[in-house]
N, C-alpha and C positions, 0 to 999 in steps of 0.2 A: 662803947666803941672808942678806942683811943684815937688821937689825932693822926698818928702814923698809920694805923690800920685803916682809918677812914680814907686817907689819901690813897693808900694802896688799893683799896676796894674801888674807889672812883676811877683810878687809872686802869685797873683790870677791866672794868665795865667799858671804858672808852676803847681800850685795845680790842676787845671782843666785838663791840659794835662796829668799829671801823672795818674790821676784817669781814664781818657778816654783810655789811652794806656794800663793801667792795665786791664781794662774791655774788650777792643775791639782789642787790638794789635796795632802795628804801622800802618799797612796797612789799618786797619779798623777805624782809627782815622783821621778825616779831620780837616783842619784848620777852616772850616766853623762851625763844631760842637764845637770846642774849643772856637771860637768867641762867639757863642750863649750862651754856658754855663758859660763862664767867664764874660759875659755882657760887652764885649769890642768890638771895631771895628777891622777890619782886619789890618788897618794901625798900631794899637798898637802892634800887633804881628810882623809885618814887622819892626817896629821901634826898638823893644827890641831884636828880634831874627833873622829876615831876611828871614827865610825859615822854612819849617816843619822839615827838618833834623837838622837844628841848634837849633830849639826849643827842639827837642828830645835830642840832645846832652846836652843841658842845664839842662833838667830834670834828665838825668843820672848823670851829674856832681854834681848836688845838692845832690843826693843820695850817690854817690861814695865817695865824698870828706871826710865826717865825718867817713865813714867806713874805708877808706884807712888810714886816720889819726890815728884812733883807732888801726888799724892793726900795723902800724909802731911804735907807742908808746909802745904797748904791746910787740912787738918783740924786740925792743931796750932794754926794761926792763929785759927780760930774757937773752938776749945776753950779757948784762952788767955783769951778774953773771958767765956765761960760754959760750965758743965758740960752744959747742956741747950740747945744752939743750936736755931734753928728748923729744921724739916725742909727748908725751902727753901734755907737756907744749907748744910746738909749735902749736899743734892742738887747744888747748884752746885759745891761743892768736889769732888764726885765726878766730875762731867761735864767740868769745865773742863780738867783735865789731859789727857784723851783728845782733846778738841777741839784743844788747843794742839799736841799731838804730831802728830796726823794732818794738820792743816792748815798746819803750819809751812813746808811746801814744796809748791808747786804741781806740781812734777815727780813727787815720790814720793807725793803724797796718795792717788791712786787705789789704788796698790799697798798702802800702809799700811792703808787702810780695808778693802780686800778681805782682806788677811792677818789683820787683827783679827777679821773675820767668820769666817774659816776656823777660827781658834783656838777659837771658841765653838760651832761647829756640827759639826765633824768628830768622828768616834768616837775612843775611846781608841786609842793613848796620847796623841793630840793634846790632847783636852780636859783630861785629868788633868795633863799637863805645864803647860798654860796656867793652869789653876786654881791650881796650886802656886806659879807665879810671881806671881800677883796676890793670893794669899791674905793676905799681910801687911797690905795695905791693906783688902781686903775685910772681914776680921774686925774691924778698927778702925772701919770705917764702920758695920758691923752693930751694934757696941757703942754708937756714938753715936746711931744711929737707935733703938736699944732704950731708951736713956735719954730720948729725946725723944718716943717713942711707947710708953710703958710698958704699955699695954693690949694690945699686939700681941706674938705669940710670935716666937721666933727663927726658926722655920720660915716663918712668914708673911713676915717681913722679908727672909728669904733669897730666897724665890722672887720677891718684889716687886723686889728689887735685881737679880735675874737678868733680869727683864723690862725694867728700866731699861737694862741693858747691851744687850739685844736692840734696843731703840728707838734707842740711841746708835749702834750699828753700822749700822742701817738709814739713819739720817740722814747719817752720814759717808759711807757707801757710795754714796748717791744724790746727793751734793753736786755742784752744777753742772748737773744735769739739769733739763729743763723742769718747772716746778711743784715743784721740790725745796724742802725747808725751808731748807737751806743753799744759797743762790744764789751767794754769792761768799765768798772767804776773806780779805777785808779784815777788820781788827779790828771794824769796825762790822757787817759782815755776820755774822761769827762771834757777836758779842754778841747780835744780833737773833735768830739761830737758836737760840742757847743759851737765851735768855730764853723763847722760845716753847715750846721742848721742856720746860723746867722747869715752865711753867704747865700744860702738858698732863699731865705725869707726877705733879705734886704731889698732886692729889686722890686718885690711885690709891694713893700711898704712905700718905697720911693716913687713908684710909678703913679701917674695920674689917670 
């Protein structure tokens, strides 16, 4: 197997697994179904990933890495200006990366949004694997929020940020549907939806 075809095979397996898990959940997705839809043999999955859990871990990592990278870049930019940025600026930095990742392709958008939702709502090991992938940016955002909201405890901010994620997933998952907050994925449409979501969530974060 050439390097190029090996990479293509791996990406094909990841694409199929992401779509299958988004639609059927982790428990409802079998390696046999992934093999069939990816048009590969079981040996290819074992060669690239080793097991179903490792395959799932790789799918989550592929999603999480660009989002976390965007999180950290945006947070570093606002922290370069002040140690205590506004809660609104922190919230925008947190939400923007996920919006950008999920809406960058009209073709993959529904699957990406649905898969992101699965990662946050399925039982372990799914949630714990997802949490570990997002933890580097989650902890840094909690640190920033704690500096800007010193009267709130870490546990308060943690469950509030968790509700921010829940709202984010709902907005992205409903995109394009009648009366949805995100009506289109043009830059203007994304900015309008993002601004409205921030205005909705901001009082909840700031309240004690």
